[in-house]
BANUKOL-875853 format. One record per residue: residue in three letters; x negated, y, z of N, C-alpha, C, O, CB in turn. Coordinates in steps of 0.05 Angstrom, whole numbers, padded with zeros to 5 digits, always signed. Atoms other than C-alpha are relative to their C-alpha. Glycine has a CB too. Layout:
! BANUKOL-875853
ALAXYZXYZXYZXYZXYZ/...
***
This chain:
! BANUKOL-875853
MET-00001+00023-00017-00311-00960-00002-00016-00003+00016-00009+00003+00039+00000-00021-00009/ILE+00012-00002-00018-00369-00971+00027-00014+00022+00011-00027+00017+00031-00011-00014-00002/GLN+00005-00020-00022-00389-00906+00053+00026+00007+00015+00027+00028+00028-00013+00026-00010/ARG-00034-00006-00015-00313-00904+00082-00008-00030+00019-00003-00034+00043+00040-00004-00030/ARG+00002+00012-00028-00334-00961+00112-00025-00006+00022-00023-00012+00046+00008-00022-00004/VAL+00031-00014-00021-00412-00949+00140+00016+00025+00022+00017+00020+00046-00033+00025-00029/PHE-00019-00025-00012-00368-00879+00167+00023-00011+00027+00034-00002+00047+00021+00013-00031/VAL-00029+00013-00030-00317-00925+00211-00019-00010+00013-00020+00000+00036+00031-00031-00007/LEU+00014+00019-00017-00373-00975+00235-00021+00029+00016-00026+00029+00040-00020-00031-00023/LEU+00012-00020-00018-00412-00912+00257+00002+00019+00022-00012+00028+00040-00007+00009-00009/LEU-00007-00013-00019-00368-00878+00286+00010-00026+00034+00009-00025+00058+00027+00021-00016/THR+00000+00014-00039-00350-00936+00337-00028-00013+00013-00026-00026+00033+00025-00033+00004/VAL+00019-00008-00009-00422-00937+00347-00001+00025+00016-00020+00023+00032-00013-00001-00017/LEU+00013-00033+00001-00426-00861+00363+00026-00013+00033+00015-00022+00054+00010+00037-00038/PHE-00020+00006-00036-00368-00880+00431-00015-00016+00008-00005-00019+00030+00033-00015+00004/ALA+00015+00018-00011-00420-00932+00449-00025+00012+00008-00034+00001+00029-00004-00020-00017/MET+00026-00023-00003-00480-00884+00453-00003-00017+00029-00004-00041+00034+00008+00044+00001/PRO-00002-00001-00029-00483-00874+00527-00002-00023+00014-00021-00024+00030+00022+00012+00009/ALA+00002+00020-00008-00467-00945+00548-00029-00028-00006-00033-00051-00002+00024-00004-00006/LEU+00030+00022+00024-00540-00968+00503-00023+00012+00022-00045+00001+00023-00010+00016-00052/ILE+00020+00007-00011-00577-00938+00555-00010-00013+00020-00032-00017+00030-00005+00012+00000/GLY+00006+00015-00024-00569-00973+00602+00000-00026-00001-00007-00040+00017+00017+00005+00019/THR-00006+00029+00000-00551-01043+00568-00020-00004-00027-00024-00026-00037+00037-00010-00004/ALA+00019+00014+00023-00601-01038+00509+00003-00027-00016-00011-00047-00021-00024-00004+00010/GLN-00017+00011+00020-00549-01062+00466+00013+00003-00010+00034+00012-00002+00009-00010-00001/THR-00014-00021+00019-00529-01045+00393+00032-00019+00011+00035-00038+00026-00014+00000-00044/PRO-00040+00001-00010-00443-01053+00402+00002+00002-00019-00004+00020-00035+00023+00020+00018/VAL-00009+00018+00029-00416-01100+00352+00031+00012+00000+00050+00006+00015-00001-00043+00001/PRO-00032-00005+00009-00356-01065+00322+00010-00024-00017+00001-00043-00030+00005+00031-00021/SER-00022+00022-00002-00291-01093+00318+00009+00007-00032+00011+00031-00036+00026+00005+00028/GLY-00008+00002+00024-00268-01102+00241+00015+00030+00012+00023+00032+00035+00016-00031-00012/ALA-00004-00014-00003-00246-01032+00232+00023+00011-00022+00009+00014-00043-00020+00008+00005/THR-00027+00008+00025-00169-01023+00179-00022+00033-00004-00032+00050+00011+00051-00003+00009/LEU+00017-00022+00019-00205-00978+00118+00034+00008+00001+00055-00001+00010-00022-00011-00037/GLU-00031-00017-00008-00154-00920+00106+00020-00030-00026+00042-00041-00021+00000+00055-00018/ASP-00008+00004+00031-00143-00957+00026+00020-00031+00005+00035-00039-00012-00033-00005-00026/GLU-00016+00019-00005-00111-01020+00062+00027+00009+00009+00043-00003-00004-00011-00016+00017/LEU-00015-00020-00014-00059-00975+00101+00019-00002-00018+00010+00009-00038-00011+00029+00005/PRO-00014+00012+00029+00003-01000+00049+00017+00038+00014+00025+00044+00037+00026-00047-00003/GLY-00021-00021+00002+00038-00924+00030-00015+00026+00007-00003+00047+00004+00026-00005+00020/ILE+00003-00026-00001-00015-00873+00051-00008+00022-00024-00018+00024-00046-00016+00000+00018/GLN+00006-00023+00031-00019-00813+00016-00032+00020+00010-00048+00027-00007+00040+00034-00006/ALA+00021-00004-00006-00077-00783+00064-00003+00004+00028+00015+00007+00045-00009+00017-00013/ALA+00015-00010-00025-00120-00770+00121-00023+00018+00002-00039+00020-00017-00008-00020+00013/VAL+00015-00011-00002-00161-00724+00153-00017-00002+00030-00010-00024+00038+00010+00018-00008/TRP+00025+00003-00011-00219-00720+00210-00004+00022+00008-00017+00037-00007-00019-00009-00014/ARG+00019-00022-00010-00233-00668+00256-00019-00011+00034-00005-00021+00052+00025+00031+00004/ASP+00009-00001-00023-00282-00675+00316-00018+00033+00016-00027+00055+00009-00017-00026-00003/TYR+00002-00031-00020-00299-00627+00371-00014-00012+00021-00005-00030+00034+00032+00017+00014/GLY+00017+00007-00019-00365-00629+00415-00006+00027+00013+00003+00048+00004-00024-00016-00010/PRO+00012-00018-00013-00400-00585+00466-00013+00022-00016-00032+00018-00032-00017-00012+00016/ALA+00010-00024+00006-00412-00513+00447-00039-00008-00013-00051-00028-00004+00005+00020+00033/GLY+00025+00004+00017-00481-00519+00410-00010-00028-00018-00031-00033-00030-00022+00005+00021/THR+00022+00035-00001-00489-00596+00396-00010-00006-00026+00011-00005-00039+00019-00034+00008/PHE+00017+00009+00015-00533-00616+00339+00016-00034-00016+00014-00056-00006-00029-00003+00021/VAL+00003+00019+00018-00511-00663+00288-00012-00009-00032-00014-00001-00055+00019-00003+00002/GLY+00024+00008+00037-00550-00693+00230-00002-00033+00006+00015-00047+00017-00049+00020-00001/SER-00012+00023+00018-00562-00755+00208-00010-00028+00018-00010-00051+00010-00015+00001-00036/ALA-00009+00035-00011-00572-00803+00272+00000+00017+00030+00007+00006+00051-00031-00037-00005/THR-00005-00014-00023-00577-00745+00322+00028+00016+00012+00036+00037+00002-00018+00016-00002/ILE-00032-00018-00016-00510-00719+00363-00007+00000+00035-00007-00020+00050+00041-00027-00007/GLY+00004-00008-00031-00526-00682+00437+00004+00021+00010+00027+00027+00006-00020-00003+00011/PRO-00010-00020-00019-00521-00628+00474-00024+00016+00000-00043+00011+00015+00010-00009+00029/ALA+00030-00013+00000-00575-00577+00451-00021+00013+00027-00044+00019+00030+00004+00025-00019/THR+00005-00010-00023-00578-00555+00517-00003-00025+00019+00015-00041+00021+00021+00020+00007/PRO-00002+00031-00017-00607-00616+00568+00005+00005+00036-00005+00019+00054-00035-00020-00005/ILE-00009+00002-00032-00569-00639+00630-00023+00008+00024-00046+00001+00024+00007-00034+00007/PRO+00032+00002-00020-00614-00620+00689+00022-00014+00028+00044-00010+00038-00024+00046+00010/GLU+00003+00028-00017-00627-00683+00739+00026+00009+00017+00044-00004+00008-00033-00006+00020/ASP-00018+00002-00015-00574-00661+00790+00036+00001-00005+00058-00002+00006-00009+00015+00015/GLU-00033+00009+00004-00518-00662+00754+00006-00024-00030+00024-00027-00048+00021+00036-00007/LEU-00007+00022+00015-00530-00721+00717+00018-00024+00009+00023-00041-00008-00022-00010-00008/ASP-00018+00017-00003-00485-00764+00752+00021+00008+00005+00036-00005+00020-00004-00015+00012/ASP-00026-00021+00002-00431-00709+00743+00016-00015-00031+00006-00012-00054-00013+00043-00006/ALA-00008+00011+00030-00383-00749+00688+00011+00034-00011+00018+00055+00000+00033-00031+00001/ARG-00005-00031+00018-00370-00695+00631-00001-00015-00023-00014-00034-00030-00024+00030+00001/LEU-00013+00011+00022-00334-00703+00573-00009+00002-00025+00002+00022-00034+00021+00009-00002/SER+00017-00004+00019-00374-00707+00512+00015-00001-00028-00001+00006-00046-00022-00021+00003/TRP-00008+00003+00024-00327-00717+00450+00035+00006+00006+00047+00004+00028-00010-00030-00012/ILE-00029+00006+00010-00253-00711+00422+00001+00001-00034-00011+00013-00052+00022+00024+00013/SER-00013-00001+00035-00226-00723+00355+00021+00006-00006+00036+00011+00013+00002-00022-00015/VAL-00024+00000-00011-00169-00715+00329+00014-00008-00034+00020+00010-00049+00008+00033+00020/VAL-00016+00007+00019-00135-00754+00270+00025-00002-00023+00044-00012-00011-00002-00006+00005/VAL-00030-00018+00021-00076-00736+00210-00002-00023-00016-00020-00026-00033-00005+00038-00020/TYR-00002+00022+00029-00051-00804+00169+00016+00015-00011+00024+00031+00005+00012-00033+00002/GLU-00033+00002+00017+00010-00788+00113-00007-00008-00004-00031-00013-00008+00018+00010-00016/PHE-00008+00028+00013+00046-00844+00090+00023+00025-00013+00033+00046-00007+00012-00034+00025/ASP-00030+00006+00022+00100-00844+00034+00020+00005+00014+00036+00023+00007+00008-00031-00012/THR-00028+00009-00015+00153-00866+00089-00004-00009+00027-00020-00024+00037+00013-00024-00013/ALA-00007+00004-00025+00174-00866+00150-00011-00036+00011-00024-00044+00030+00036+00007+00000/GLU-00007+00041+00003+00177-00951+00147-00033-00016+00006-00039-00033+00022+00014-00013-00048/ASN+00023+00004-00003+00098-00948+00128-00010+00006+00018-00028-00007+00029-00011+00006-00013/ALA+00032-00010-00023+00068-00906+00180+00008-00009+00019-00010-00010+00036-00011+00034+00008/ALA-00002+00012-00017+00105-00937+00227-00010-00038+00006-00012-00051+00026+00024+00008+00000/ALA+00035+00032+00007+00056-01013+00198-00019+00021+00001-00042+00012+00003-00006-00023-00044/GLY+00029+00007-00002+00011-00967+00200-00008+00012+00036-00027+00002+00048-00020+00019-00028/PHE-00009+00007-00028+00023-00950+00271-00009-00019+00016-00026-00015+00033+00021-00006+00001/ASP+00015+00024-00010+00010-01016+00292-00010-00008-00004-00017-00024+00013+00002-00013+00004/GLN+00026+00000+00000-00042-01025+00258-00027+00009+00007-00045-00007+00006+00001+00000-00011/LEU+00016-00025-00008-00089-00963+00281+00004-00005+00028-00019-00006+00037+00010+00031-00011/SER-00009+00003-00019-00056-00976+00352-00022-00027+00007-00042-00028+00021+00030-00002-00001/ALA+00024+00022-00008-00090-01042+00352-00017-00006+00002-00028-00016+00022-00005-00012-00004/GLN+00026-00008+00008-00142-01033+00320-00010+00017+00026-00032+00006+00030+00002+00017-00028/ALA+00007-00014-00010-00157-00981+00375-00012-00022+00041-00033-00019+00054+00026+00027-00007/VAL-00016+00025-00014-00139-01040+00433-00017-00029+00005-00018-00045+00024+00027-00008-00020/GLY+00022+00020+00009-00190-01087+00403-00031+00002+00009-00047-00013+00020-00002+00001-00030/SER+00027-00015+00013-00248-01040+00390-00015+00000+00032-00039+00003+00028+00006+00039-00018/PHE+00007+00005-00016-00264-01048+00464-00006-00025+00004-00029-00032+00011+00011+00008+00012/ALA+00008+00022+00003-00265-01107+00462-00035-00008-00002-00051-00016+00015+00014-00006-00023/THR+00025+00011+00004-00327-01117+00423-00021+00026-00002-00045+00021-00008+00002-00018-00027/ALA+00010-00020+00001-00352-01045+00426-00028+00006+00029-00048+00021+00030+00026+00018-00003/PHE+00017-00007-00020-00385-01052+00496-00014-00030+00007-00009-00032+00031+00017+00016+00025/PRO+00004+00017-00006-00415-01121+00502-00007-00010+00030-00002-00033+00036-00011-00001-00015/ASP+00025+00002-00019-00456-01119+00565+00030+00016+00027+00050+00031+00024-00042+00027-00015/GLY-00013-00031-00025-00424-01084+00637+00020-00008+00002+00033-00021-00015+00004+00037-00007/THR-00038+00004-00004-00360-01089+00664+00023+00029-00003+00021+00054+00002+00007-00012+00039/GLN-00024-00022+00010-00298-01049+00645+00032-00014+00006+00042-00036+00007-00004+00006-00041/GLU-00041+00006-00012-00215-01038+00668+00006+00002-00028+00008+00026-00030+00024+00032+00026/ILE-00027-00006+00020-00178-01038+00601+00028+00018+00003+00044+00000-00003+00011-00024-00004/ILE-00023-00011+00015-00115-00992+00593+00023+00004-00013+00030+00027-00019-00003+00002-00007/ILE-00016-00013+00022-00062-00995+00554+00034+00004+00003+00048-00016-00002-00004-00019-00024/GLU-00030+00000-00004+00012-00971+00567+00017+00022-00023+00004+00042-00031+00006+00010+00036/ASP-00029-00012+00015+00074-00940+00525+00006+00026-00005+00028+00019-00016+00022-00006+00013/LEU-00008-00032-00006+00088-00869+00525+00026+00009-00012+00025+00029-00026-00023+00021-00012/PRO-00021-00010+00016+00162-00864+00501+00006+00032+00007+00028+00042+00011+00026-00018+00004/ASP-00003-00031-00002+00153-00793+00511-00002+00021-00027+00010+00041-00035-00025+00009+00018/VAL+00017-00011+00028+00117-00776+00450-00004-00010-00014-00019-00029-00016-00020+00006-00002/GLY-00004+00002+00032+00136-00770+00377+00018-00027-00014+00029-00035+00006-00031-00002-00012/THR-00008+00013+00001+00169-00822+00347-00009-00034+00013+00008-00051+00019+00004+00008-00019/GLN+00017+00013-00023+00119-00871+00385-00018-00007+00008-00028-00023-00007+00003-00013+00005/ALA+00020-00002-00004+00065-00872+00419-00011-00024+00018+00005-00040+00028-00002+00022+00006/THR+00012+00013-00018+00014-00911+00458-00029-00004+00010-00039-00021-00005+00007-00017-00006/LEU+00022-00014-00019-00052-00895+00501-00018-00039-00004-00006-00059-00009+00017+00017+00045/ALA+00018+00016-00004-00110-00948+00505-00023+00023+00001-00032+00041-00013-00001-00024-00020/GLY+00018-00017-00005-00156-00926+00545-00033-00025+00015-00029-00049+00014+00019+00026+00024/THR+00013+00012+00003-00225-00954+00567-00019+00020+00035-00020+00044+00040-00009-00003-00036/ASP+00008-00012-00030-00266-00950+00650-00029-00011-00006-00035-00027+00012+00019-00013+00034/PHE+00033+00027+00017-00343-00987+00614-00009+00015+00033-00002+00034+00047-00032+00013-00049/ALA+00017-00016-00024-00392-00980+00674-00038-00031-00011-00042-00056-00010+00029-00005+00053/GLY+00037+00018+00006-00474-01019+00654-00016+00018-00004-00018+00039-00017-00008-00021-00030/GLY+00028-00011+00002-00537-01012+00674+00004+00031+00018+00013+00037+00040-00010+00004-00038/ILE+00010-00029-00021-00554-00935+00690+00023+00023-00009+00025+00045+00002-00039+00014-00009/SER-00012-00009-00005-00496-00915+00655+00035+00003+00000+00043-00018+00012-00012+00009-00006/ARG-00017+00010-00009-00419-00907+00655+00025+00023-00025+00022+00047-00028-00002+00000+00036/ILE-00018-00008+00029-00364-00887+00593+00022+00010-00002+00021+00009-00027+00007-00018-00014/TRP-00026+00003-00008-00293-00869+00603-00001-00002-00039-00023-00001-00050+00019+00030+00024/VAL-00008-00004+00020-00256-00872+00525+00021-00003+00007+00025-00011+00030-00008-00009-00018/GLU-00016-00007-00006-00191-00862+00516+00014+00011-00031+00008+00032-00042-00007+00016+00023/TYR-00008-00018+00021-00141-00861+00449+00018+00007-00004+00003+00026-00010-00004-00004-00019/VAL-00022-00006+00004-00075-00840+00436+00015+00002-00025+00020+00024-00035+00000+00017+00009/THR-00026+00007+00021-00027-00867+00380+00013+00009+00013+00017+00011+00037+00011-00027-00010/VAL-00034-00022+00006+00033-00824+00348+00008-00004-00031+00001+00006-00052-00005+00042+00004/GLN-00029-00010+00020+00086-00835+00307+00012+00017+00015+00021+00020+00038+00024-00023-00009/LEU-00012-00016+00007+00104-00785+00283+00021+00017-00024+00015+00038-00035-00013+00005+00006/ASP-00008+00014+00029+00163-00799+00223-00016-00007-00021-00011-00030-00028+00016+00013-00012/GLN+00009+00009+00016+00112-00797+00164-00023+00003+00008-00042+00000-00008+00007+00008-00020/TYR+00030-00006-00002+00052-00784+00203-00012-00015+00013+00006-00028+00023-00008+00022+00009/VAL+00012+00015-00023+00010-00822+00248-00032+00008+00009-00052+00002-00003+00002-00031-00009/LEU+00016-00018-00010-00036-00782+00290-00013-00019+00021-00002-00036+00034+00016+00026+00011/LEU+00021+00027-00012-00104-00820+00325-00016+00028+00020-00033+00043+00010-00030-00025-00035/VAL+00018-00018-00020-00131-00770+00390-00008-00016+00018+00006-00032+00030+00013+00024+00014/SER+00022+00020-00007-00190-00800+00418-00017+00020+00017-00028+00038+00005-00018-00014-00028/SER+00029+00003-00018-00238-00784+00480-00014-00006+00013-00006-00023+00029-00008+00004+00006/SER+00026+00006-00020-00295-00790+00517-00014+00014+00008-00023+00035-00001-00016-00013-00006/ALA+00022-00009-00027-00336-00783+00581-00014-00015+00001-00009-00037-00009+00007+00002+00029/ASN+00016+00013-00003-00392-00805+00598-00018+00021+00033-00018+00043+00043-00015-00006-00032/ALA+00022-00008-00028-00444-00807+00660-00024-00012-00005-00029-00028-00023+00009-00011+00032/ILE+00017+00021-00001-00504-00829+00678-00016-00005+00027-00017+00016+00040-00018+00003-00021/ILE-00010+00013-00033-00519-00865+00748-00027-00004+00001-00040-00022-00009+00023-00032+00007/ARG+00038-00010+00003-00591-00838+00760-00006-00031+00040-00027-00042+00046-00009+00067+00012/THR+00009+00013-00020-00577-00886+00834+00017-00025+00001+00041-00026+00000+00001+00015+00023/PRO-00018+00029+00008-00555-00954+00828+00022-00008+00034+00015-00011+00058-00031-00034-00009/GLY-00023+00001-00022-00485-00962+00870+00003+00024-00001+00005+00026+00024-00004-00012+00029/SER-00002-00018+00000-00478-00894+00861+00038-00002-00015+00046-00025-00015-00027+00011-00013/ASP-00017-00006+00004-00411-00877+00836+00008+00041-00008+00004+00061+00006+00008-00017+00021/SER-00007-00018+00000-00379-00820+00793+00038+00014-00005+00052+00003-00022-00019+00003-00015/ALA-00016-00011+00000-00318-00780+00799+00029-00012-00022+00022-00005-00044-00013+00022-00003/VAL-00016+00011+00038-00257-00811+00737+00003+00034-00003+00011+00051+00014+00045-00026-00004/PRO-00015-00028+00014-00250-00745+00689+00018+00008-00004+00032-00005-00020-00003+00006-00017/GLU-00032-00006+00018-00193-00715+00674-00003+00011-00028-00010+00033-00035+00020+00024+00016/LEU+00001-00012+00018-00187-00724+00606+00028+00010-00015+00047-00005-00012-00017-00014-00013/GLN-00030-00003+00006-00127-00695+00575+00006-00015-00035+00019-00007-00054+00008+00038+00002/THR-00009+00024+00027-00122-00750+00516+00031+00007+00002+00031+00025-00015-00008-00043+00007/VAL-00017+00010-00005-00051-00755+00532+00017+00028-00008+00030+00033-00028-00002-00015+00025/PRO-00011-00020+00012-00026-00685+00540-00007+00008-00028+00011+00006-00045-00004+00020+00015/LEU+00011-00006+00021-00073-00662+00482+00022-00009-00028+00032+00008-00044-00027-00014+00003/ALA-00012+00016+00019-00035-00719+00433+00025+00014+00008+00040+00022-00010-00003-00033+00002/THR-00035-00002-00007+00031-00701+00470+00004+00021-00020+00014+00013-00042+00011+00011+00037/THR+00008-00023+00002+00021-00624+00451+00007+00000-00033+00026+00011-00044-00030+00004+00012/ILE-00006+00001+00022+00001-00649+00374+00020+00004-00021+00023+00020-00039-00006-00011+00000/ALA-00027-00001+00011+00066-00671+00355+00019+00007+00017+00041-00001+00010+00007-00022-00011/ALA-00022-00018+00007+00106-00634+00385+00004+00028-00016+00025+00034-00029+00008+00003+00021/ASP+00014-00026+00013+00069-00559+00357+00004-00009-00024+00023-00002-00038-00031+00008+00007/GLY+00010-00004+00021+00038-00587+00303+00015+00000-00028+00040-00001-00028-00019-00015+00001/GLU-00027+00002+00025+00069-00590+00233-00016+00001-00034-00033+00018-00039+00027+00037+00005/LEU+00023-00014+00022+00038-00594+00158+00004+00029-00006+00027+00039-00007+00000-00014-00031/SER-00001-00024+00007+00013-00524+00139+00007+00004-00035+00003-00010-00055-00028+00010+00011/PRO-00019+00004+00029+00051-00496+00079-00030+00014-00022-00034+00012-00046+00042+00027-00001/ASP+00040+00005+00019-00029-00479+00051-00003+00000-00006+00020+00003-00015-00020-00007-00006/GLU+00003+00027+00020-00054-00510-00001-00029+00002+00021-00038+00022+00032-00001+00004-00046/PRO+00016+00002-00016-00113-00545+00036-00024+00002-00004-00030-00013-00022+00004-00015+00008/THR+00016-00011+00002-00177-00517+00041-00027-00014+00023-00033-00005+00045+00011+00026+00001/PHE+00023+00007-00013-00239-00563+00062-00025+00022+00015-00034+00041+00002-00011-00015-00021/VAL+00022-00009-00024-00289-00536+00113-00021-00011+00010-00031+00007+00023+00010+00001+00021/GLY+00018+00008-00007-00347-00581+00132-00002+00002+00033+00005-00017+00048-00017+00010-00015/ASP+00000-00006-00021-00360-00544+00198+00017-00002+00022+00010+00005+00045-00002+00015-00003/GLY-00018+00008-00005-00303-00564+00217+00029+00033+00006+00045+00033+00025-00012-00021+00022/THR-00024-00016-00004-00251-00497+00208+00007+00000-00028+00008+00021-00042-00003+00029+00014/SER-00014-00003+00020-00224-00523+00150+00036+00007+00011+00042+00012+00035-00007-00027-00018/THR-00022-00020-00006-00142-00498+00142+00013-00017-00022+00004-00033-00038-00004+00037-00001/GLY-00014+00014+00016-00084-00515+00107+00018-00024-00007+00001-00042-00004-00009+00000-00007/GLY+00001+00039+00002-00052-00587+00093+00009+00000+00030+00017+00017+00046-00040-00022-00006/LEU+00005+00007-00022-00056-00634+00143-00009+00016+00036-00002+00017+00059-00016-00015-00011/TRP+00017-00011-00023-00104-00595+00182+00026+00028+00010+00019+00051+00006-00041+00013-00015/GLY-00029-00016-00018-00047-00551+00211+00006-00017+00012+00026-00008+00024+00028+00012-00014/PHE-00004+00009-00020-00040-00602+00252-00016+00010+00027-00008+00011+00051+00000-00023-00007/MET+00018+00002-00021-00096-00588+00289-00009+00020+00018-00021+00041+00012-00018-00009-00009/PRO-00002-00023-00027-00097-00551+00354-00035+00022-00001-00059+00023-00004+00001-00026+00039/ALA+00021-00027-00013-00126-00486+00371-00028-00004+00001-00032-00028+00004+00006+00007+00032/SER+00027+00005+00004-00209-00479+00366+00002+00010+00027-00021+00008+00038-00019+00012-00024/ASP+00004-00013-00019-00190-00444+00431+00021-00014+00020+00031+00000+00038+00002+00029-00006/ASP-00029+00003-00010-00132-00494+00459-00018-00011+00031-00036-00026+00037+00026-00028-00022/PRO+00010+00016-00035-00146-00507+00536-00001-00032+00001-00019-00043+00013+00026+00008+00028/LEU+00015+00017-00003-00139-00574+00527-00022-00015-00015-00024-00039-00021+00012-00011+00005/LEU+00038+00023+00022-00215-00591+00484+00001+00004+00025+00005-00020+00031-00037+00012-00027/MET+00013+00001-00025-00226-00569+00568-00039+00010-00017-00060-00004-00014+00007-00041+00019/GLY+00025-00011+00007-00288-00522+00530-00013-00005-00019-00029+00009-00030-00015-00001+00014/LEU+00017+00007+00033-00308-00570+00467+00024+00012-00023+00049+00013-00024-00007-00045-00008/VAL-00008-00019+00032-00304-00528+00392-00002-00025-00013-00006-00047-00003-00025+00030-00016/PRO-00016+00010+00026-00287-00557+00330-00033-00005-00016-00044+00018-00016+00029+00028-00018/ILE+00012+00001-00008-00357-00588+00306-00004-00010-00034-00024-00010-00048-00002-00009+00028/SER+00000+00028+00032-00343-00632+00236+00043-00008-00004+00064-00013+00007-00028-00051+00018/ASP-00037+00015-00002-00280-00649+00204-00022-00004-00039-00041+00005-00051+00050+00034+00007/ILE+00002+00028+00017-00277-00708+00147+00020+00007-00017+00033+00025-00008+00005-00032+00015/VAL-00016+00008+00007-00232-00720+00092-00010-00028+00000-00033-00034-00004+00008+00011-00020/ILE+00009+00025-00001-00226-00793+00101+00007-00008-00018-00009-00022-00030+00004-00015+00017/TYR-00012+00008+00026-00169-00804+00040+00025+00017-00006+00042+00025+00010+00008-00030+00001/PRO+00026+00014+00001-00171-00798+00000-00015+00006-00004-00017+00028-00014-00004-00013-00010/TYR+00032-00003+00006-00244-00807-00004-00007+00011-00019-00001-00005-00036-00014-00019-00004/PRO+00023-00012+00014-00286-00763-00049-00014-00019-00019-00028-00037-00010-00020+00011+00021/VAL+00019+00022+00007-00313-00801-00113-00022+00017-00013-00017+00031-00033+00013-00025-00021/PRO+00024-00011+00008-00384-00775-00124-00001-00004-00036+00006-00023-00051-00025-00017+00018/THR+00001-00008+00033-00398-00747-00197-00023+00004-00007-00038+00010+00012+00015+00024-00011/GLY+00033+00005+00019-00462-00748-00241-00005-00022+00004-00025-00031-00006-00027+00015+00008/
***
């Protein structure tokens, strides 16, 4: 339980990392829904996608190759995550959808305490059983970050697809073009084409897990990933119980 709670809080901080450059503030994570608080949950898996060569260590996440100085103002896609939840019934999945989509919206109010942000919330009537988009365009100090969450119910499954992009503003008053995040198209494609794999789940932490719920994940060369590659898989429910 404690490990899972810390994991959720670290993910909230991760989304706010580019903002910290300009604000020198630690973001205040919102109250996140823990998986065992979702009625009827059966299983949940998480995959992260990042730039090729990304190093994931105990506290460092960043590109292996420094960004050229003349490209710092350019908005660049930095992260995509896909989470798949399985519930025992469609009714419980609908309740889980409500909790998770509300959590996505609420996170914007606490993750970025300084600066300015524009928040967008939309229903996506043509995606899955029901779906919503929550997005923010945040500017603070010398940094700017864009984050989008798409939450989709697909019968007894709930998908949470998120992506983020950021830019470092070297010259005060300069602007960066809004990046073309593919969160909605990616979530739409997963909802239409993703499915539970009949193969036995095989977990591999480097982002190459197969079988079961991992069958919903997009192919590693899917153009909607915009060049990002799988870098990490996590089973978030049922959470492995340490032994020994």
